[in-house]
Residue, then its C-alpha position, 0 to 999 in steps of 0.5 A: m928334131t923338128t923342121l920347120y919352112q915357110s910357104e904362102e897361102k891365099c886366105g879362104c875367108c879374105g883372098k889375101k896371101v899370107e905367109v905361113t909356117q909349116v911343120g915339115s917333120t918332128n918327132a916325139f920322145g918320152s910319155p905323153d900326158l894323160d889327156l894325150r898331150p905328146p911329149e916333146m919335140q912334137r908337143s911344141a911343133m903342133f902349135y905351128g900347124m894353126h895358121y892365122c890371117p893378120f888381114c881378117g883374123y881367119a884362123a884354120w888348119e888349112l888357111s886356103e879353106k874357103i869359108e861362107q861370109t855370114d854376119e856371125l863370122k863377120k862379128l867374131l873376126a871383128e874382134k882383133i887377137d894377138l896374131h903372136d898368141y897361139g892360144l887365141r889362135f886356136e880359141r878363134a879356129a874353134e869358135i870358127a869351127v861351131l859357126k861352121g857346124e863342125e863335129p864337136d870332137e873337132v871343136n873340142w880338139l881345138y879347145l884342147c890345144a888352146a888349153w895346152c898353150a894356156d898350160d904353157r903360159d901357166d894361165q890356170a884360170k884361162a886353160k879351166s875356162l877352155r877344159q870347161k868349154i870341152l865338157a860343155n861340148t861333150a855329150l856323154d854315151g855309154r858307147m864311148k871307147s875306154d881311151r876316150l872317157l879316160r882323155l875326158l876324165d883328165i880334162a874333167r879333173r883339170a877343169e875341177d868339174k867332179e860332178f863330170a868327172e864321177k859320171l865318167l868314172a861311172l861309165l869306166s866302171r861298167k868296162k872291161l878295161e885293160p890293165l893300164l887303162a885300169e891303173i889310169m883310172q885309179f890313178q885319176k880317182q886318187l887325184l880327184e879325191k885330193n883336188d889335184t889339177a896338176a898335169y901327169t903322164v902315162e909314164e908316172v902311173q906306170d912307175q906308181g904301179 
């Protein structure tokens, strides 16, 4: 089960006190998606970790983390969002992370969480555009680990970017993959050939094998 509790944080942007929801504990039963989205109950609970200041529009995992008041930040925060929309919270946090010069992996993680929120709303166009942002923010490197490349492959397939997916498959073909990872790669190739952009779990790959 998931336990939630309320706490108060001082916004690191505007300094006002904000009541936020914290995750005390959670669990996960089942198989993750091919992009490693966890199963329930962790699947839903993780969204509560993204906090948002209703006074200034700042969004972060730790709302109390201070941030420099640049003109770019002020312009971004001037755009109001629905504080109840966690997808917009994650997208806002990703945009802030870009301004702060965070590592691409951290920015991409936030965009992926936003894409998962769009998936849950069945907003396919939004989910696709968020995954495309991840790909645009990713510099491919043959030294990337196989599991990371496979995660990106799922993101590329669901973003309908076959060109990016082919580059990932080329990199993966040069690696010695563990049996399960090889099965996942073949499964993804089959989905790409069918233009299938749906979500699948690791368990579904194993069942097919």
